[in-house]
Structure formats: C-alpha cells, structure tokens
VOVEX-370438 format. One record per atom (N, C-alpha, C, O): residue in one letter; x, y, z. Coordinates in steps of 0.1 Angstrom, whole numbers, plus 5000, padded with zeros to 4 digits. Example, Ala and Ser with C-alpha at 12.3 -4.5 7.8 and 13.67 -1.06 7.14 Angstrom:
REM VOVEX-370438
A513249435078
A512349555078
A513249675078
A514249675085
S512849785071
S513749895071
S512950005079
S513450115080
END
This chain:
REM VOVEX-370438
M953785533464
M953885443475
M953885303470
M952985263463
P954885223474
P954985083470
P953785003475
P953385023487
R953184923466
R951984853471
R952284753482
R951384723490
S953484703483
S953884613494
S953684683508
S953584613518
N953784813508
N953684883520
N952284943523
N952085023532
A951384903514
A949984963515
A949384943528
A948685023533
W949484823534
W948884783546
W949284873558
W948484933565
S950584883559
S951184963570
S950885113568
S950785193577
H950885153555
H950685293552
H949285333556
H949085443562
L948285253553
L946885293556
L946685283571
L945985373577
A947285193578
A947185183593
A947785313599
A947185363608
S948885363593
S949485483598
S948585603595
S948385693603
L947985603583
L947085713579
L945885723588
L945485833592
F945285613592
F944185613601
F944585623616
F943685663624
G945785593619
G946285603632
G945785473640
G945585483652
V945785363633
V945285233640
V946385133639
V947385153631
E946285023646
E947184913645
E946984823633
E947884773627
H945684813630
H945384723618
H944284793610
H943284833615
P944484803597
P943484873588
P942284783585
P941984763574
I941684743596
I940384663595
I939284753600
I939184793611
I938384783590
I937384883593
I936084813595
I935684723587
Q935384843606
Q933984803608
Q933084893600
Q933085013602
A932384843590
A931684923581
A930685013588
A930084983598
P930485143582
P929585233588
P928185213583
P927685283574
M927485123589
M926085083585
M925085173592
M924885173604
A924385253583
A923385343589
A922085273593
A921885153589
G921385333602
G920085273606
G920085213620
G919085153624
G921185233628
G921185193642
G922085083645
G922185043657
A922685013635
A923584903638
A924784943646
A925284873654
T925385063642
T926685093647
T926585183660
T926685303660
T926285113671
T926185173684
T927485223688
T928585183683
P927585323697
P928785363703
P929685253708
P930885253707
E928985153714
E929685043720
E930384953710
E931484913712
L929684933698
L930284863687
L931484933682
L932584883680
V931285063679
V932385143673
V933585153682
V934685133677
A933385173695
A934485183704
A935185053706
A936385043707
A934384943706
A934984803708
A935984773697
A937084723699
V935584803685
V936484783673
V937684863674
V938784823671
S937484993677
S938685083678
S939585043689
S940885043687
N939085003700
N939884963712
N940684833708
N941784813714
A940184753699
A940784633696
A941884653685
A942384553680
G942084773681
G943084803671
G942684833657
G943484853648
G941284823654
G940784853641
G940184993641
G940485073649
L939385013631
L938685143629
L937185123630
L936585083621
G936585163642
G935185153643
G934585273635
G935185383634
S933385253630
S932685353622
S931285363625
S930585273627
T930785493625
T929385523628
T928685553614
T929185633606
G927585483612
G926785513600
G925785623605
G924785593611
A926085753601
A925285863607
A924285923597
A923786033600
A924085863586
A923285923575
A921885963580
A921386073575
Y921285893589
Y919885923593
Y919885993607
Y918786013612
L921086023612
L921086083625
L920986233624
L921586303615
K920186293633
K920086443633
K921486493639
K922186423646
P921786623636
P923086673640
P923286663655
P924386623660
E922186683663
E922386673678
E922586533682
E923286503692
D922086433674
D922386293677
D923786253673
D924386163680
I924286313663
I925686283659
I926586333670
I927586263674
V926286443676
V927086503687
V926986403699
V928086373705
K925786363703
K925686273714
K926386133712
K927086083720
H926186083700
H926785953696
H928285973697
H928985883703
S928886073691
S930286093691
S930886113705
S931986063708
R930186183713
R930586203727
R930686073734
R931586053742
R929685993732
R929685853739
R930785773734
R931485703741
V931085773721
V932185703715
V933485743722
V934385663726
R933685873723
R934885933729
R934985893744
R936085883749
E933885873750
E933885833764
E934385683765
E934985643775
L934185603755
L934485463755
L935885433749
L936385323752
T936385523741
T937685503735
T938485633733
T937885733730
D939785623733
D940585733729
D941285703716
D942185773712
R940785603709
R941385553697
R940685623685
R939585673687
P941185633673
P940585683661
P939285613658
P939185493660
F938285683653
F937085623647
F936585703635
F937185813633
A935585653628
A935185713616
A933685753617
A932985683625
I933185843609
I931785873607
I931485883593
I932285933585
N930385823589
N929985823575
N928585893572
N927685883580
L928585953561
L927286013556
L926985973542
L927985933535
F925785983537
F925485973523
F925686103517
F925286213521
A926386103505
A926586223498
A925186283493
A924286203490
P924986413493
P923686463489
P923286423475
P924086413466
L921986383475
L921386343462
L920386453457
L919886523465
P920186453444
P919186553439
P917786513445
P917486393447
P916986613449
P915686583454
P914786503445
P914986523433
P913986413450
P913186333441
P912086403433
P911586343423
G911786523436
G910786603429
G909386563433
G909186493443
E908386603425
E906986583428
E906686433425
E906886383414
V906186363435
V905886223434
V904486193440
V904186243451
D903686123433
D902386073439
D902585943446
D902785843439
P902485943459
P902785823467
P901585733469
P901685623475
S900385773463
S899185703467
S899185553463
S898685473471
R899685513452
R899685373448
R900585293457
R900285183461
M901785353461
M902585273470
M901985263484
M902085163491
L901385373488
L900685373501
L899585263501
L899285203512
A898885243490
A897885143489
A898485003490
A897884913497
V899684983485
V900384853486
V900684833501
V900484723506
L901184933507
L901684923521
L900484903531
L900584843541
A899284953527
A898184953536
A897784813540
A897384793552
R897884723531
R897484583535
R898484523546
R898084443554
Y899684563545
Y900684513555
Y900484583568
Y900584523579
H900184713567
H899884783580
H898584723587
H898584703599
Q897684693579
Q896484623584
Q896784493591
Q896284463601
E897584413584
E897984283590
E898684303603
E898484213612
L899484403605
L900084423618
L899384513628
L899884553638
G898184553624
G897384643632
G897784783633
G897584843644
L898484833623
L898984973623
L897985063616
L897185023609
A898185193620
A897385293613
A897685293598
A898785253595
P896885343590
P897185353575
P898385433573
P898685523580
P899185393563
P900485463560
P900185603555
P899185633549
Q901085693559
Q900985833555
Q901985873544
Q902985813543
P901685983537
P902586033527
P903886063533
P903986123544
P904986013527
P906286023533
P906986153531
P906786223520
A907886193540
A908786303538
A910186253539
A910386143545
S911186323534
S912586273534
S912986253548
S912886343557
P913586133551
P914086113565
P915486163567
P916086143578
L916086223557
L917486263558
L917586403564
L916986503559
P918286423575
P918486553581
P919286643572
P919886593562
P919286773574
P920086863565
P921586823565
P922186823576
F922086803553
F923486753552
F924486853558
F925386813565
E924286983555
E925187083560
E925287083575
E926387103580
E924187063581
E924187063596
E924786933601
E925486933612
Q924586823594
Q925286703598
Q926786723597
Q927586673606
V927286783587
V928686813585
V929186903596
V930286883601
D928387003600
D928787083612
D929087003624
D930087023631
A928186903626
A928386813638
A929586723637
A930286703646
I929786673625
I930986583622
I932286663624
I933286603629
A932286793620
A933486873621
A933986883636
A935186903639
E932986873645
E933286883659
E933286753666
E933386743679
S933186643659
S932986513665
S934186443671
S934086363680
G935386483666
G936586423671
G936886303663
G937886233666
A936186273652
A936386153644
A937686173636
A937986283632
R938486073634
R939686073626
R939386063611
R940086123603
V938285993607
V937985963593
V936586003590
V935585983598
F936386073579
F935086103573
F934886023561
F935686043551
S933985923561
S933785843549
S932385873543
S931485923551
F932185843531
F930885873524
F930585783513
F931485713508
T929385773509
T928885693498
T927785753491
T927285863495
F927285703480
F926285753471
F926785863462
F925985923455
G928085893462
G928486013454
G929686083460
G930386023468
I929786203457
I930886293462
I930286413468
I929686493461
P930586443481
P930086573487
P930686693480
P931686683473
P930086803482
P930586933476
P932086953480
P932486913491
A932787013471
A934287033473
A934487113486
A935487083493
E933687213489
E933887293501
E933787203514
E934487233524
V932887103513
V932787013525
V933986933527
V934586923538
L934486873516
L935686793517
L936886883521
L937686833530
Q936987003516
Q938087093520
Q938087133535
Q939087133542
R936787153539
R936687193553
R937087083563
R937787103572
L936586963560
L936886853569
L938386813568
L938986763578
K938886823556
K940386793555
K941186893562
K942186853568
A940787013562
A941487123570
A941387093585
A942187143592
R940387013589
R940286983603
R941186863607
R941186813618
G941886813597
G942786703599
G942086563597
G942686463600
M940886563591
M940186433589
M940686373576
M940886433566
V940786233577
V941086153565
V939786133557
V938686103563
L939786153544
L938586143536
L938586003528
L939485973522
A937485933530
A937285803523
A935985793516
A934985813522
G936085773503
G934885763494
G934685623489
G935585553487
T933385593486
T933085463481
T932985463466
T932385543460
A933585353460
A933485333446
A933085193443
A933485103449
T932185173433
T931785043428
T932285013414
T932084903409
T933085103408
T933685083395
T934985163395
T935285243403
V935785123385
V937085193383
V936785343380
V937485433385
R935785373372
R935485513369
R935185593381
R935685703383
E934385533390
E934085603403
E935285633411
E935485733417
A936185533412
A937485543419
A938285663414
A938785743422
R938385673401
R939085783395
R938485923398
R939186023400
L937085923398
L936386043401
L936686083416
L936886203419
L936785993425
L937086013439
L938486073440
L938686163448
E939386013433
E940786053433
E940886203429
E941586283434
A940186233418
A940186363412
A939586463422
A939886583422
A938686423430
A937986513440
A938886533452
A938486623461
G939986463454
G940886493465
G940686403477
G941186443488
V940086293476
V939986203487
V941286133490
V942186143482
D941386083502
D942686013507
D942585863505
D943685803503
V941385813505
V941285663505
V940085633496
V938985693497
V940185523488
V938985473480
V938585343486
V939385243488
V937285333490
V936685203495
V936085133482
V935085183477
A936585023478
A936084953466
A935084853471
A935384753477
Q933784883468
Q932684803473
Q932284703462
Q931684733452
G932584583465
G932284473456
G930784443456
G930084473465
S930284363446
S928884333445
S928384243456
S927184233459
E929384173463
E928984083474
E928484163487
E927884103496
A928784293487
A928584373500
A927084383503
A926284393494
G926784383516
G925484403520
G925084553521
G925984633521
G923784573522
G923284713523
G923284783509
G923384723499
H923184913510
H922984993498
H924184993489
H925385003494
R923984983476
R925085003467
R925485143466
R924685233466
G926785173466
G927285303465
G927385363452
G927885473450
T926885303441
T927085343428
T926585483425
T925485523430
F927385563418
F926885703416
F927285753402
F926785863398
A928085673394
A928485723381
A927985633370
A928685613360
G926785583371
G926185503361
G925085413367
G924885413379
P924485333359
P923385243364
P923985133373
P925085083371
F923285103384
F923885013394
F923984873388
F924884793392
E923184833378
E923284703372
E924584683365
E925084573364
A925184793360
A926484783353
A927684793363
A928784783359
A927384813376
A928384823386
A928384713396
A928984723407
L927784603393
L927784483402
L929084403399
L928984283395
V930184463402
V931484393400
V931984333413
V931984393423
G932284203412
G932684133424
G933984193430
G934784253423
T934184173443
T935284223450
T936684173444
T937584253443
M936684043441
M937983993436
M938284053423
M939484073419
A937284093415
A937584163402
A937784313403
A938684363396
L937084373413
L937084513414
L938384563420
L938984663415
V938784503431
V939884563439
V941184573431
V941784683431
P941684473424
P942984493417
P942884593406
P943884653403
Q941684603400
Q941584703389
Q941584843395
Q942184933389
V940984863406
V940984993413
V942385023418
V942885133416
V943084923423
V944484943428
V945384983416
V946185073418
D945184933405
D945984973393
D945585103387
D946385173381
A944385153390
A943885273384
A944085403391
A944185503385
V944285393405
V944485513413
V945785493421
V946285393423
R946285613425
R947485613433
R947185633448
R947985683456
L945985593452
L945485613466
L945485473473
L945385373466
P945485473486
P945185343493
P943785293490
P942885373489
V943585173488
V942385113484
V941885013495
V942684933500
V940685033500
V940084943510
V939184843503
V938284883495
A939284713505
A938484613499
A937284593508
A937384573520
S936084593502
S934784583509
S933884493501
S933684503489
G933284393508
G932284303501
G932684163503
G933584113496
G931884083511
G932083943512
G933283903521
G933583783522
I933883993528
I934983963537
I934483933551
I933884023557
M934783813556
M934183783569
M935283723578
M934983713590
D936383683573
D937383623582
D938783643577
D938983723567
G939783583583
G941183603579
G941483563565
G942283633558
R940783463559
R940983433545
R940683543536
R941483573527
G939583613539
G939183723530
G940183843532
G940483913522
I940683863544
I941583973546
I942883953539
I943384043532
V943383833540
V944683803533
V944483803517
V945383853510
A943283753513
A943083763498
A942983913494
A943583943483
A942383993502
A942384143498
A943784203497
A944084283489
R944584163507
R945984213507
R946784163495
R947484243489
V946584043491
V947283993479
V946784063467
V947584083457
L945484103466
L944984183455
L945484323455
L945284403445
G946184363465
G946784503466
G946084603475
G946484713476
A944984553482
A944284643491
A945184683503
A945984603508
G944984803507
G945784853519
G944984833532
G945484863542
G943684793530
G942884773542
G941584693538
G941384673526
V940784653548
V939584583545
V938384653553
V938684713563
Q937184633548
Q935984683555
Q934984573556
Q934684513546
L934584543568
L933684433571
L932384493577
L932484563587
G931284453572
G929984503577
G929184383583
G928984383595
T928784293575
T927984183579
T928584103591
T927984053600
A929984093591
A930684023601
A930384073615
A930384003625
F930184203616
F929884273629
F928484283633
F928084323644
L927584253623
L926084273626
L925584173637
L924684213645
T926184053638
T925783963648
T926483973662
T926183903671
C927384073663
C927984103676
C926984143686
C925984213682
P927184113699
P926284163709
P926084313709
P925084363712
E927184383705
E927184533706
E926384593694
E925984713695
S926084513684
S925384563672
S923884603677
S923284543685
G923384713670
G922084763674
G920884703667
G919784753669
I921084613658
I919984553651
I919184463659
I919584423670
A917884443655
A916984353662
A917384213663
A918184163655
A916984153674
A917384013677
A916883923665
A917583823661
V915783943659
V915283863649
V916083873636
V916283783628
Y916683993634
Y917584023623
Y918883943625
Y919383873616
K919483943637
K920683863640
K920383713638
K921283643633
A919183673642
A918883533640
A918883493626
A919283383622
A918283583618
A918183553603
A919583543597
A919883463588
L920483633602
L921883623596
L922583493600
L923283443592
R922383453612
R922983323617
R922483203609
R923183103608
E921283213603
E920683103596
E920883123581
E920383043573
A921583223577
A921683253562
A922483153555
A923383083561
R922283143542
R923083063533
R923583153522
R923183273520
D924483103514
D925183183503
D924183233493
D924383333487
D923083163491
D922183193480
D920883263484
D919883263477
M920883323496
M919683383502
M919583533500
M918583593505
T920583603494
T920483743493
T919883793480
T920083723470
V919283903479
V918883973467
V919284113468
V919384173478
V919384183456
V919484323455
V918084383452
V917484353442
T917584463462
T916184503461
T916084653464
T916884713470
R914984713458
R914684843461
R913484853470
R912984963473
A912884743474
A911584733481
A911584823493
A910584893496
F912584823501
F912584893514
F912885043513
F912385123521
S913785083504
S914285213505
S914085293491
S914185413491
G913885213480
G913785283467
G915185283460
G915285323449
R916185243468
R917585243462
R918085103463
R917785033473
P918785053453
P919284913453
P920184883465
P921084953468
A919784773472
A920584733484
A920484583485
A919484523481
R921584523490
R921584383491
R921184333505
R921684393515
G920284243506
G919884183519
G919284053517
G919084003506
L918983983528
L918283853528
L916883873522
L916183963526
A916483783514
A915183783508
A914183753519
A914383663528
N912983813519
N911883783528
N910583803521
N910583833509
A909483793528
A908183813522
A907983943515
A907383953504
F908584053521
F908384183515
F909184203502
F908584253492
T910384153502
T911184173490
T910584093478
T910584133467
E910083973482
E909483883471
E908183953466
E907883943454
A907384003475
A906084053471
A906284183462
A905484203453
L907284263465
L907484383458
L908584373447
L908984473441
A908984253444
A910084233434
A909784293420
A910684343414
D908484283416
D908184323403
D907184443403
D906684483392
T906984503414
T906084623415
T906584743408
T907884773408
K905784823402
K906184943395
K905785063404
K905985183399
E905385043416
E904885143424
E905885203434
E905585293442
L907085153434
L908085193444
L908385343442
L908485403431
L908585413453
L908885553454
L910385563453
L911185473456
P910885683448
P912385703447
P912885713461
P912285753471
Y914185683463
Y914885703475
Y914985853478
Y915285933468
P914885903490
P914585823502
P913185813506
P912885773518
L912185853497
L910785853501
L910285703504
L909485683513
Q910785613496
Q910385473499
Q910885433513
Q910185353520
H912085473516
H912585443529
H911685503540
H911385433550
A911285623538
A910385683548
A908985613549
A908485603559
A908485583537
A907185523536
A907185383543
A906185343549
T908285313543
T908285173549
T908785173563
T908785073570
T909185283568
T909785293582
T908785243592
T909185163601
P907585293593
P906685243603
P906485093603
P906385023613
L906385033591
L906184893589
L907384823594
L907284723602
R908584863590
R909784793594
R909984803610
R910384703616
S909684923615
S909884943630
S908984853638
S909384783647
A907684843633
A906684763640
A907084613639
A906984533649
A907484573627
A907884433625
A909084393634
A909084283639
A910084483634
A911284453643
A910884443657
A911384353664
A909984533662
A909584523676
A908884393679
A908884353691
R908184333669
R907384213671
R908184083668
R907683973670
G909384103663
G910183993660
G909683923647
G909883803645
D909184003638
D908583953625
D909583983614
D909584103610
S910283893609
S911383913599
S910783933585
S911583953576
R909483913583
R908883923570
R908984063564
R908984083552
F908984163573
F908784303569
F909884393573
F909684513574
I911084343576
I912184433580
I913284413569
I913384303563
A914084513568
A915184513559
A916384433565
A916984483574
L916684313560
L917684233565
L918984253557
L919484153550
W919484373557
W920684403549
W921784303553
W922084273564
S922384243542
S923384143544
S924284123532
S923784133521
G925484093534
G926384053523
G926183903520
G925483833527
Q926883863509
Q926583723505
Q927283613513
Q927083493512
A928183653523
A928883563531
A928383563545
A929083523555
A927083593547
A926583603561
A926683473568
A926683473581
A926683363561
A926783223568
A927983213576
A928083123584
L928983293574
L930283293581
L930183373594
L931283393600
S929083433597
S928983513609
S929283433621
S928983313622
R929783503632
R930183423644
R929383463656
R929283383665
G928783583657
G927983623668
G928783653681
G928283643692
K930083673679
K930983693691
K931083843694
K930883933685
P931483883706
P931684023710
P932684083700
P933584013695
A932584213697
A933384273687
A934884263690
A935684243681
A935284283702
A936684273705
A937284133703
A938384113697
E936484033706
E936883893704
E936983863689
E937883803684
L935983913682
L935983893667
L937183963661
L937883903652
M937484083665
M938684153660
M939984063663
M940884053654
R940084013675
R941283933679
R941383813669
R942483783665
E940283753666
E940283633658
E940683673643
E941383603637
L940083783639
L940383833625
L941883863624
L942483823614
I942483933633
I943883963633
I944683843633
I945683823626
S944383753643
S945183623644
S945083543632
S946183493627
E943883523626
E943783443614
E944583493603
E945283423596
S944483633601
S945083693589
S946583683591
S947383663581
E947083703603
E948583693605
E949083553603
E950183543597
Q948383453608
Q948783313606
Q948783283591
Q949683213586
L947783323584
L947683283570
L948683363562
L949283303552
T948983483566
T950083563559
T951383493560
T952183483550
L951683433572
L952883363574
L952983233565
L953983203560
Q951783173564
Q951783043556
Q951983083541
Q952683003535
V951383193537
V951583223523
V952983263520
V953583233510
T953683333530
T954983383528
T955983263528
T956983263521
E955683163536
E956583043537
E956482953525
E957382873523
R955482963517
R955282873506
R956182913494
R956182853484
END
C-alpha cells in the first residue's frame, strides 16, 4: 500500500470519513454519548471497556448503537499474568491515613478489578463494534481469530518498533503507535517501560518503516497541527485521548476536567501510584507522596486498593487523591462538545494540509 494513500486506506478500513480516533480510555470517560458523538461526526468513537463487566459491555454497546449507526470501537487490556501471592498490609497502612483524612472506613485487601477476559470477549463479539483494539500485550491467537472472523478490525498498541513487529506477526490489521507524550497507562509489553518512552515524532516514522500495516499516531496530538504532522510522518490515522476528556460528554469528574483546563506542559508525571502500572497523568499530592515508596502493589491490585479513595475524592471534588490521567499537551484542551471539536479538528487539518501542499 503506498504510504501517500495511508489516510484514505485506514478511513476505508474503519468505515469512517476521517481516521480520527477518540482514544478508548478505561474507567468511565468514554460514555456512550461521547463515543457516538465522535462517530456521528465522521471519526471513530471508542469505548474503554477494560473494567466493564460483560453485561455492562452489552448495555454500553446497545446504547451506542441507539445513538449512532456509524462504526465504533471497543478496547480491552490484553490478559496479564496473575500477580501471585502479595502481602498488601504495608500498602494498606499507607492508604489508611488518607482514608482517615476523608472519613472513610479502613482500606481492605484488594482483589483484581478486571472481569473475566473471555466473558468480555464474548460480549464484544456481539457488540456490533467495527474495531477491537487492545493494549498491554497481545490477546490469545484464538481470540483474535474469532473476532476477525466476525468481521472486526484488530488494532494493537505498540510503544516500540519491536512491539509493532510482534503485533504484525500476530495478525493485527492496525498498529497504534503510542508515543511517550500519551496520557494514561503505557501499553509497553515487550520490555521495561523505561526503555519504551519514545516520543511520538520519533516513534511513528520508525514504526511506519518497520511494518506493512496502517499506523495510527497516538500521544500529544490535540489539534490540526498534530494531525497534519502525524500524516507527514506516514501515519494513516491519529488517536486523541486528552483532547476529548474535557468535552461535556466525557464521563470524568468535574474537578478532573478543571485540572486539565489549568494544566501546563510540565505538569505530568509517569506514576505507578494509582494502579501499580506506569501511567502518565497530572502530578498531585498522591503521586508526589508515593513517588519513592517501595510498598506499591502490582497491577491491578494497586488499582483496586486505591479505588475507594479515588472514588470518594472525585465525589468530593478533591483532586489530591484522584488519577488525573493526561497527556503532555493538556493545555491545548478546548472543553467543547465532541461534535464541535471534531469539526474543528477536521477543518484545521484540512486547511493546514492545503497550506503545506501549496508551499
């Protein structure tokens, strides 16, 4: 496939007008209203379903289909090895003082918050989604074959060229190249995350050169400038997450949206404090307090252990103890309805493309 045709090819593969993907952010941000608004505006809305029970995936997908007849995507975390026997007592002791400060009951030993992966896949197979995307690794071959047989497009996340090649070998249709600027969890799976913090500008062209698949650029893209830059680097599409978090349709807490609107370029950190897995977000009191602690539990137990604290803090509008996942370009957030944001992204990128072509 000629790279000059990459943009139109990916749009055709997804069945959309513009290969602009609203990132599948797990944890409640991707409401049916957000997903449908992006799809109705000509992009690809995506559901972050990693923490959803199978029955909730069914309900969510049904609602999306009520709101749009356009293609949409669903994302899961690839299965990870179980964390094994872990003594949570020291981490619970750390959390206890924050629970006390918010008047919560003492923290309890955590259990994995992830529903059975196989049952989630069953729900996704019947969801009506056009695209199945995933991160944290590569799902079992039989899962990929099953969903591909249902006509779904498979998109996997890579943070290095090596991971992109592994995804291609596994039979995926699209590689999402996640640059180090991206907010939320790092998708790294074929090495230490510290060695995979490659910026989007450096990662995308190397992945484009390494695989024969369409490549989606992800990380730090917030406006038409980023979209055009990704296209010039050879990307067939773009994925934006932080840009959509401040939309009215986003399901995150109001205090979270306010923090994103006030963000600066130097305010994010990559932290394990909230989930036990490296993720980029705005620094706050919790990330600073736990920056050097040795008591963190492995993912997903740390996620489960901090859930009551995060939920209570969000309900109270207390940004000190919630995970403020964010990319490095959050300062460019607009806070507009998703459809309006999509129109602006499309218009900006088209105008800039014309300017670049005319030069």
